[in-house]
C-alpha positions as protocol buffer text, in pm:
chain_id: "A"
residue {
  index: 1
  type: MET
  ca { x: -1198 y: -2080 z: -753 }
}
residue {
  index: 2
  type: ALA
  ca { x: -859 y: -2169 z: -613 }
}
residue {
  index: 3
  type: LEU
  ca { x: -671 y: -2005 z: -332 }
}
residue {
  index: 4
  type: SER
  ca { x: -338 y: -1829 z: -376 }
}
residue {
  index: 5
  type: ILE
  ca { x: -133 y: -1731 z: -72 }
}
residue {
  index: 6
  type: ASN
  ca { x: 165 y: -1499 z: -67 }
}
residue {
  index: 7
  type: ALA
  ca { x: 346 y: -1507 z: 267 }
}
residue {
  index: 8
  type: ASN
  ca { x: 621 y: -1263 z: 359 }
}
residue {
  index: 9
  type: ASN
  ca { x: 808 y: -1216 z: 684 }
}
residue {
  index: 10
  type: ASN
  ca { x: 834 y: -840 z: 734 }
}
residue {
  index: 11
  type: GLU
  ca { x: 1119 y: -815 z: 984 }
}
residue {
  index: 12
  type: LYS
  ca { x: 1083 y: -438 z: 1016 }
}
residue {
  index: 13
  type: ALA
  ca { x: 715 y: -468 z: 1114 }
}
residue {
  index: 14
  type: GLY
  ca { x: 778 y: -783 z: 1317 }
}
residue {
  index: 15
  type: ALA
  ca { x: 493 y: -962 z: 1143 }
}
residue {
  index: 16
  type: TRP
  ca { x: 408 y: -1225 z: 890 }
}
residue {
  index: 17
  type: GLU
  ca { x: 214 y: -1069 z: 603 }
}
residue {
  index: 18
  type: PHE
  ca { x: -26 y: -1293 z: 416 }
}
residue {
  index: 19
  type: LYS
  ca { x: -200 y: -1184 z: 97 }
}
residue {
  index: 20
  type: LEU
  ca { x: -492 y: -1406 z: 1 }
}
residue {
  index: 21
  type: VAL
  ca { x: -642 y: -1429 z: -347 }
}
residue {
  index: 22
  type: GLY
  ca { x: -948 y: -1636 z: -435 }
}
residue {
  index: 23
  type: GLU
  ca { x: -1166 y: -1831 z: -195 }
}
residue {
  index: 24
  type: ILE
  ca { x: -1120 y: -2026 z: 128 }
}
residue {
  index: 25
  type: ASP
  ca { x: -1357 y: -2314 z: 183 }
}
residue {
  index: 26
  type: LEU
  ca { x: -1359 y: -2676 z: 296 }
}
residue {
  index: 27
  type: SER
  ca { x: -1162 y: -2784 z: -10 }
}
residue {
  index: 28
  type: ASN
  ca { x: -856 y: -2568 z: 59 }
}
residue {
  index: 29
  type: ALA
  ca { x: -868 y: -2446 z: 421 }
}
residue {
  index: 30
  type: HIS
  ca { x: -612 y: -2712 z: 512 }
}
residue {
  index: 31
  type: TYR
  ca { x: -366 y: -2549 z: 269 }
}
residue {
  index: 32
  type: PHE
  ca { x: -424 y: -2210 z: 434 }
}
residue {
  index: 33
  type: LYS
  ca { x: -364 y: -2364 z: 776 }
}
residue {
  index: 34
  type: GLN
  ca { x: -46 y: -2540 z: 660 }
}
residue {
  index: 35
  type: GLN
  ca { x: 96 y: -2215 z: 523 }
}
residue {
  index: 36
  type: MET
  ca { x: 25 y: -2023 z: 842 }
}
residue {
  index: 37
  type: GLU
  ca { x: 160 y: -2298 z: 1068 }
}
residue {
  index: 38
  type: ALA
  ca { x: 476 y: -2331 z: 857 }
}
residue {
  index: 39
  type: ALA
  ca { x: 539 y: -1959 z: 891 }
}
residue {
  index: 40
  type: LEU
  ca { x: 485 y: -1968 z: 1266 }
}
residue {
  index: 41
  type: THR
  ca { x: 714 y: -2269 z: 1301 }
}
residue {
  index: 42
  type: GLU
  ca { x: 985 y: -2061 z: 1137 }
}
residue {
  index: 43
  type: LYS
  ca { x: 914 y: -1761 z: 1361 }
}
residue {
  index: 44
  type: CYS
  ca { x: 618 y: -1696 z: 1590 }
}
residue {
  index: 45
  type: GLN
  ca { x: 513 y: -1333 z: 1565 }
}
residue {
  index: 46
  type: ASN
  ca { x: 220 y: -1110 z: 1475 }
}
residue {
  index: 47
  type: ILE
  ca { x: 25 y: -1183 z: 1158 }
}
residue {
  index: 48
  type: SER
  ca { x: -146 y: -949 z: 916 }
}
residue {
  index: 49
  type: VAL
  ca { x: -378 y: -1095 z: 656 }
}
residue {
  index: 50
  type: ASP
  ca { x: -470 y: -884 z: 353 }
}
residue {
  index: 51
  type: LEU
  ca { x: -820 y: -986 z: 248 }
}
residue {
  index: 52
  type: ALA
  ca { x: -861 y: -733 z: -37 }
}
residue {
  index: 53
  type: ASN
  ca { x: -859 y: -1008 z: -302 }
}
residue {
  index: 54
  type: LEU
  ca { x: -1038 y: -1275 z: -102 }
}
residue {
  index: 55
  type: ASN
  ca { x: -1376 y: -1329 z: -266 }
}
residue {
  index: 56
  type: TYR
  ca { x: -1518 y: -1578 z: -16 }
}
residue {
  index: 57
  type: ILE
  ca { x: -1443 y: -1747 z: 315 }
}
residue {
  index: 58
  type: ASP
  ca { x: -1657 y: -2008 z: 488 }
}
residue {
  index: 59
  type: SER
  ca { x: -1667 y: -2129 z: 848 }
}
residue {
  index: 60
  type: THR
  ca { x: -1375 y: -2366 z: 782 }
}
residue {
  index: 61
  type: GLY
  ca { x: -1154 y: -2074 z: 687 }
}
residue {
  index: 62
  type: LEU
  ca { x: -1271 y: -1875 z: 988 }
}
residue {
  index: 63
  type: GLY
  ca { x: -1187 y: -2179 z: 1201 }
}
residue {
  index: 64
  type: VAL
  ca { x: -830 y: -2171 z: 1072 }
}
residue {
  index: 65
  type: ILE
  ca { x: -796 y: -1804 z: 1168 }
}
residue {
  index: 66
  type: ILE
  ca { x: -940 y: -1870 z: 1514 }
}
residue {
  index: 67
  type: SER
  ca { x: -710 y: -2170 z: 1565 }
}
residue {
  index: 68
  type: VAL
  ca { x: -397 y: -1976 z: 1467 }
}
residue {
  index: 69
  type: TYR
  ca { x: -506 y: -1680 z: 1679 }
}
residue {
  index: 70
  type: GLY
  ca { x: -541 y: -1910 z: 1980 }
}
residue {
  index: 71
  type: THR
  ca { x: -189 y: -2040 z: 1922 }
}
residue {
  index: 72
  type: ILE
  ca { x: -14 y: -1704 z: 1887 }
}
residue {
  index: 73
  type: LYS
  ca { x: -216 y: -1525 z: 2154 }
}
residue {
  index: 74
  type: LYS
  ca { x: -39 y: -1740 z: 2415 }
}
residue {
  index: 75
  type: ASP
  ca { x: 287 y: -1570 z: 2317 }
}
residue {
  index: 76
  type: GLY
  ca { x: 135 y: -1219 z: 2319 }
}
residue {
  index: 77
  type: HIS
  ca { x: 94 y: -1193 z: 1942 }
}
residue {
  index: 78
  type: CYS
  ca { x: -213 y: -1097 z: 1740 }
}
residue {
  index: 79
  type: ILE
  ca { x: -374 y: -1123 z: 1398 }
}
residue {
  index: 80
  type: LYS
  ca { x: -489 y: -823 z: 1196 }
}
residue {
  index: 81
  type: LEU
  ca { x: -738 y: -877 z: 916 }
}
residue {
  index: 82
  type: LEU
  ca { x: -696 y: -601 z: 660 }
}
residue {
  index: 83
  type: ASN
  ca { x: -909 y: -473 z: 372 }
}
residue {
  index: 84
  type: PRO
  ca { x: -1195 y: -724 z: 378 }
}
residue {
  index: 85
  type: ARG
  ca { x: -1450 y: -701 z: 100 }
}
residue {
  index: 86
  type: ASP
  ca { x: -1807 y: -622 z: 207 }
}
residue {
  index: 87
  type: ASN
  ca { x: -1923 y: -986 z: 200 }
}
residue {
  index: 88
  type: VAL
  ca { x: -1624 y: -1099 z: 408 }
}
residue {
  index: 89
  type: LYS
  ca { x: -1661 y: -801 z: 641 }
}
residue {
  index: 90
  type: LYS
  ca { x: -2025 y: -899 z: 700 }
}
residue {
  index: 91
  type: LEU
  ca { x: -1925 y: -1255 z: 793 }
}
residue {
  index: 92
  type: LEU
  ca { x: -1655 y: -1126 z: 1029 }
}
residue {
  index: 93
  type: SER
  ca { x: -1912 y: -898 z: 1191 }
}
residue {
  index: 94
  type: ILE
  ca { x: -2175 y: -1172 z: 1226 }
}
residue {
  index: 95
  type: SER
  ca { x: -1919 y: -1409 z: 1379 }
}
residue {
  index: 96
  type: GLY
  ca { x: -1782 y: -1138 z: 1612 }
}
residue {
  index: 97
  type: LEU
  ca { x: -1429 y: -1185 z: 1483 }
}
residue {
  index: 98
  type: ASP
  ca { x: -1409 y: -821 z: 1387 }
}
residue {
  index: 99
  type: LYS
  ca { x: -1413 y: -737 z: 1758 }
}
residue {
  index: 100
  type: ILE
  ca { x: -1190 y: -1022 z: 1880 }
}
residue {
  index: 101
  type: LEU
  ca { x: -900 y: -992 z: 1640 }
}
residue {
  index: 102
  type: CYS
  ca { x: -675 y: -692 z: 1683 }
}
């Protein structure tokens, strides 16, 4: 399955809002990273990622999230992962990202 990304800069909330649909794996994680980096190049701020329609994410996708988090944390910003499905929530828990990301 493909990955669809909707990115919106919510000025009122002071955050980039990403809505992900589909799957993130080795074949498309680079696209996810490009979209997040492009947004941050425009304006570095907090990020919220809605995972409600994300069916699957592998370690490559998690690596993108960790990489972006490392970049924005330097400027005092954070990433919030919202509405993960049970299978994604389990992976976040196993990896410890559920405790690291704000």
